[in-house]
C-alpha positions as CSV (number, residue, x, y, z in Angstrom):
1,M,84.3,115.4,68.7
2,N,84.9,119.0,67.6
3,F,87.6,120.0,65.0
4,I,90.1,121.3,67.6
5,T,89.9,118.0,69.5
6,L,90.5,116.2,66.3
7,V,93.5,118.4,65.6
8,G,94.8,117.5,69.1
9,V,94.2,113.8,68.6
10,G,95.9,113.9,65.2
11,G,99.0,115.7,66.6
12,A,99.1,113.2,69.6
13,V,98.9,110.2,67.2
14,C,101.7,111.6,65.0
15,T,104.1,112.5,67.8
16,T,103.5,109.1,69.5
17,V,103.7,106.9,66.4
18,C,106.9,108.7,65.2
19,L,108.9,107.0,67.8
20,I,107.9,103.5,66.8
21,P,110.3,103.2,63.8
22,Q,113.2,104.4,66.0
23,V,112.3,101.8,68.7
24,I,112.1,99.0,66.1
25,Q,115.5,100.1,64.5
26,I,117.2,100.2,67.9
27,H,115.7,96.9,68.9
28,K,116.9,95.2,65.7
29,T,120.4,96.8,65.4
30,K,121.3,97.7,69.1
31,Q,122.9,100.8,67.5
32,T,122.3,104.2,69.2
33,R,125.6,105.9,68.5
34,D,124.1,108.7,66.4
35,L,121.3,109.5,68.8
36,S,121.7,112.5,71.1
37,L,121.6,111.5,74.8
38,G,120.8,115.1,75.8
39,M,117.9,115.3,73.4
40,Y,116.3,112.1,74.7
41,V,116.8,113.2,78.3
42,I,115.1,116.5,77.7
43,F,112.4,114.8,75.5
44,L,111.6,112.3,78.3
45,I,111.3,115.1,80.9
46,G,109.0,117.0,78.5
47,I,106.8,113.9,77.9
48,A,106.6,113.2,81.6
49,L,105.6,116.8,82.3
50,W,102.9,116.7,79.6
51,L,101.6,113.5,81.1
52,I,101.4,115.1,84.5
53,Y,99.7,118.1,83.0
54,G,97.2,115.9,81.1
55,V,96.3,114.0,84.3
56,A,96.0,117.3,86.3
57,I,93.5,118.8,83.8
58,Q,91.9,115.4,82.9
59,D,92.6,115.7,79.2
60,L,92.3,112.3,77.7
61,P,94.2,112.9,74.5
62,L,97.2,114.3,76.5
63,M,97.1,111.4,78.9
64,L,96.8,108.7,76.2
65,A,99.4,110.2,73.9
66,N,102.0,110.8,76.6
67,G,101.2,107.6,78.4
68,V,102.1,105.7,75.3
69,T,105.0,108.0,74.3
70,L,106.7,107.9,77.7
71,P,107.6,104.1,77.7
72,L,108.8,104.4,74.1
73,A,111.1,107.3,75.0
74,V,112.2,105.4,78.2
75,Y,113.1,102.4,76.0
76,I,115.1,104.5,73.6
77,L,117.0,106.3,76.5
78,I,117.8,103.0,78.2
79,M,119.1,101.5,75.0
80,K,121.1,104.7,74.3
81,I,122.8,104.4,77.7
82,K,123.3,100.6,77.4
83,H,124.7,100.7,73.8
84,R,126.9,103.7,73.8
């Protein structure tokens, strides 16, 4: 694996893992009042587009990262809508 690929994988891991504390917090407290609905809608669309792009160009780091990030973001968005 070359350096640039490692940089991409590192970025993918960071942007995916960063949602886990938020998911855990929401799951425990059911509190989403301070989360921006607009931000999560736009974020979810962006992640879906990155996933489609990754599949289209057969880029494994993009597919894996966004394939994991997408359900985390969907969970947060569903909880935001459910627990306004």
